[in-house]
C-alpha positions as CSV (number, residue, x, y, z in Angstrom):
1,M,9.0,-1.6,10.4
2,R,11.3,1.4,10.2
3,I,14.3,-0.4,11.7
4,E,13.9,-3.4,9.4
5,A,13.6,-1.1,6.4
6,K,16.8,0.8,7.3
7,L,18.6,-2.4,7.9
8,L,17.6,-3.9,4.6
9,L,18.3,-0.7,2.7
10,F,21.7,-0.4,4.3
11,L,22.5,-4.1,3.3
12,G,21.3,-3.3,-0.3
13,L,23.7,-0.3,-0.5
14,F,26.5,-2.5,1.0
15,F,26.0,-5.3,-1.6
16,G,25.7,-2.7,-4.3
17,A,29.1,-1.1,-3.4
18,M,30.7,-4.5,-3.0
19,C,29.3,-5.6,-6.3
20,A,30.8,-2.6,-8.0
21,V,34.2,-3.2,-6.5
22,Y,34.1,-7.0,-7.1
23,W,33.0,-6.7,-10.7
24,T,35.5,-4.0,-11.5
25,W,38.5,-5.7,-9.9
26,S,37.8,-9.4,-10.7
27,L,36.1,-9.1,-14.2
28,E,34.3,-12.3,-13.2
29,N,30.6,-12.4,-14.1
30,A,29.1,-15.1,-11.9
31,G,30.0,-13.5,-8.6
32,G,29.1,-10.0,-9.8
33,V,25.7,-11.1,-10.9
34,M,25.2,-12.9,-7.5
35,M,26.0,-9.8,-5.6
36,F,23.8,-7.7,-7.8
37,A,21.0,-10.2,-7.2
38,G,21.7,-10.0,-3.4
39,M,21.5,-6.2,-3.7
40,L,18.1,-6.4,-5.4
41,L,16.9,-9.0,-2.8
42,C,17.7,-6.5,-0.1
43,F,16.3,-3.4,-1.8
44,L,12.9,-5.1,-2.7
45,P,11.7,-5.8,0.9
46,G,13.6,-2.8,2.3
47,S,11.8,-0.4,0.0
48,Y,8.4,-2.1,0.7
49,Y,8.9,-1.9,4.5
50,Y,10.0,1.7,4.2
51,Y,6.9,2.5,2.1
52,W,4.6,1.0,4.7
53,S,6.5,2.3,7.7
54,R,5.8,5.8,6.6
55,R,2.0,5.1,6.4
56,M,1.5,3.1,9.6
57,K,1.3,4.4,13.1
58,T,4.5,4.0,15.2
59,R,4.9,0.5,16.7
60,P,6.3,0.2,20.2
61,E,9.4,-1.4,18.7
62,D,10.1,1.9,16.8
63,D,9.5,4.2,19.8
64,P,12.8,4.8,21.6
65,N,11.0,5.8,24.8
66,A,8.6,2.8,24.9
67,T,8.5,0.5,27.9
68,T,7.8,-3.2,28.2
69,E,4.3,-2.6,29.3
70,V,3.5,-0.6,26.1
71,G,4.3,-3.6,23.9
72,A,2.5,-6.2,26.0
73,G,-0.7,-7.4,24.6
74,V,-3.1,-10.2,25.0
75,V,-1.3,-13.5,25.4
76,G,-3.4,-16.2,23.7
77,S,-3.2,-20.0,24.1
78,F,-0.3,-21.8,22.6
79,P,-0.7,-25.2,21.0
80,G,0.4,-28.2,22.8
81,T,2.5,-31.0,21.5
82,S,1.4,-32.5,18.2
83,I,2.5,-35.3,15.8
84,F,1.3,-33.4,12.7
85,P,4.4,-31.3,12.1
86,F,6.5,-34.6,12.1
87,L,4.0,-36.2,9.7
88,L,4.2,-33.2,7.4
89,G,8.0,-33.4,7.4
90,M,7.9,-37.2,6.7
91,G,5.3,-36.8,3.9
92,S,7.5,-34.0,2.3
93,F,10.5,-36.3,2.6
94,F,8.6,-39.1,0.8
95,V,7.5,-36.7,-1.9
96,V,11.2,-35.7,-2.5
97,L,12.2,-39.4,-2.4
98,A,9.6,-40.1,-5.1
99,L,11.7,-37.9,-7.5
100,V,14.8,-40.0,-6.8
101,F,13.6,-43.6,-6.3
102,G,10.3,-43.9,-8.1
103,I,6.9,-42.4,-8.5
104,W,5.4,-45.0,-6.3
105,L,6.6,-43.2,-3.2
106,L,4.4,-40.3,-4.1
107,I,1.4,-42.2,-2.9
108,P,2.4,-42.5,0.8
109,G,4.0,-39.1,0.7
110,L,0.9,-37.3,-0.4
111,A,-1.2,-39.3,2.0
112,L,1.0,-38.3,4.9
113,V,1.0,-34.7,3.8
114,L,-2.8,-34.6,3.4
115,W,-3.3,-36.4,6.8
116,A,-0.9,-33.8,8.4
117,L,-2.6,-30.8,6.9
118,L,-6.1,-32.0,7.8
119,G,-5.1,-33.2,11.3
120,G,-3.1,-30.0,12.1
121,T,-5.9,-27.8,10.8
122,S,-8.6,-29.6,12.8
123,E,-6.4,-29.7,15.9
124,G,-5.8,-25.9,15.6
125,R,-9.4,-25.2,15.3
126,R,-10.4,-27.3,18.3
127,G,-7.6,-26.0,20.4
128,G,-6.5,-29.4,21.7
129,Q,-5.2,-32.7,20.7
130,V,-7.2,-34.9,18.3
């Protein structure tokens, strides 16, 4: 995680410098506040990653002398095709439509979401199609 931490901390410094320049020259508050928020949103995970990268053992991604074989691990099984991600998307779509067109669309939306969550969970636990 050392590379990710360095990247995010560099982006935070960049946004901080650009925020100072933008806020000083433009005297406009909205853009300066957004750049300041972007700086904070880079520093927060960057400092967290840096904190943990110093306490973990070195990953193969962080070792400059690592080979492909070092990073290879156990390859598990991947799920096959499934209808449940589509059902989850459609259920979420109906839930959002309920906010626009009427609360009655919440019933089929929540039913589809519940069906997708239960079906996807049971399919994932069984390791095959339901």
